[in-house]
Each structure stands twice: as structure tokens, then as C-alpha cells.
N, C-alpha and C positions, 0 to 999 in steps of 0.2 A: 504494500500500500504506500502511496505517496506520503512523504513526510510533511504533513500539514501543520501549520502553526496557527495560532489564534487569529493573527491578522489576515491570513488567507481565507479562513472561514468567514470572518466578518465581511470581507470583500465579496465572497461568493453570495452570502445572504443579501448584501446591499445590491448586488447586480440582479439577483433573482426577484427581489421584493421591493426595491426602492430604498432610498435612504430614510427609513422610518425607525427611529430609536426603539419604540415599543415593539415593533415587529422583529427587529434584530435581537432584542433581548429574549423575545418569546421563542424564536427558532434557533437560538445559539446552540451549536452542537459540537463543541470541542470536548473530547474525552481522551485524556492522555495523548494529546497531539495527533489524534486520528479523527476523521469525520465519521459520524454515526450515519450510515446509509439510510436508515429509516427517517432520521431527521431531515436529511437532504430530500428524500422523496416527499415528506410532508410539505416542505417548502415549495418544491416544484409543483405539486398537485394543487396546493393552495393558490399559487400564482396563476395557474391555468384556469382554475375554477373562478377566481376573481375576475380574470380577463373575460371569460365567457359570459359571466353574469353582470359584468360592469359594476362590481361592488368594491367598496373600500376595504382596507385592511381591518379597520374597526368593525365594519359590518360582518366581515368574514369571522373575526374573532368572537363576535356576539353569537353568530350562528354556531360556531364550535362549542361555545359554552352551553348552548341549548341542547345540541344533539351529538356532541363529542365526535366531530369529524376527524380530528387528529387520532383519536382512539381507534376509529374505524380504519383509517389508513394504516395504522400500526398493525392491527389484526390482519389486514389483507396484504401486508407487505410482500409475502412470498408470491401470491398470484399476480399482484400488481406489477412487480418488477419484471414479469414476463409478458406484460400486456402493453399495448400501445396507448398513447395519450388519450385518444378518442374513446377507447374502450374503458379506460380508467374513469374518465369524466362521466361517461354514460352510467357506469356502475355507481359512482358517487352521487349522481343526480337521483338515481332510483332510491338509494339509501336515504337521501335528504327528504325526498317526497314521502317515503314511508314513515320516517320519524316525525315529520311535521304534520302528518295527516291526523 
């Protein structure tokens, strides 16, 4: 695994999610100088979901607090890392509809 340092992880998060202090703290994923692949997937999927639904970081985090989106992504990490972005987003949207119904 690449030797990641804290600065590179913060830069990765800033690039993926925008320079938002709250978001960067929420998705920080430095563990003994390695990136947590689940945390990176959460960040990537959150960004794709926010872009598709044109919602802010705060709106996404509110939705996560209501229906635990990040927990769902973590539980589905294994199948998700073998699935394309469109399939992941479709699955996540089904999850959200079911939980919000």
C-alpha cells in the first residue's frame, strides 16, 4: 500500500468533497499512515450521491443521521467495491427510498 501521510489524505478529501472543514473532519481516514478503503468509498459515494441529487454536504449529513447511509455503505463495502458507480447509486437510492418510506 502506498505510504500515505495525513496531508495527502486531507488533500484527497478536499479534492473529492470540496474544501469544507466539517466534511473533512467527518470523513478523515488516517489510520497508522494508511487510508481506510471503506472511508474512501464512503467519501466517493457521498460525493456522487450529492452531485446526482444536487444537495449540500449539510443536507447529505442530515440524511445520514436519519437513515445511516454511511453505515449502509460500510455493510455493503464488499459488493460495492465490485460494482460500478451507477449500480452503487441505484442501490443506495433504493435503500434511501425504503428507509424514508
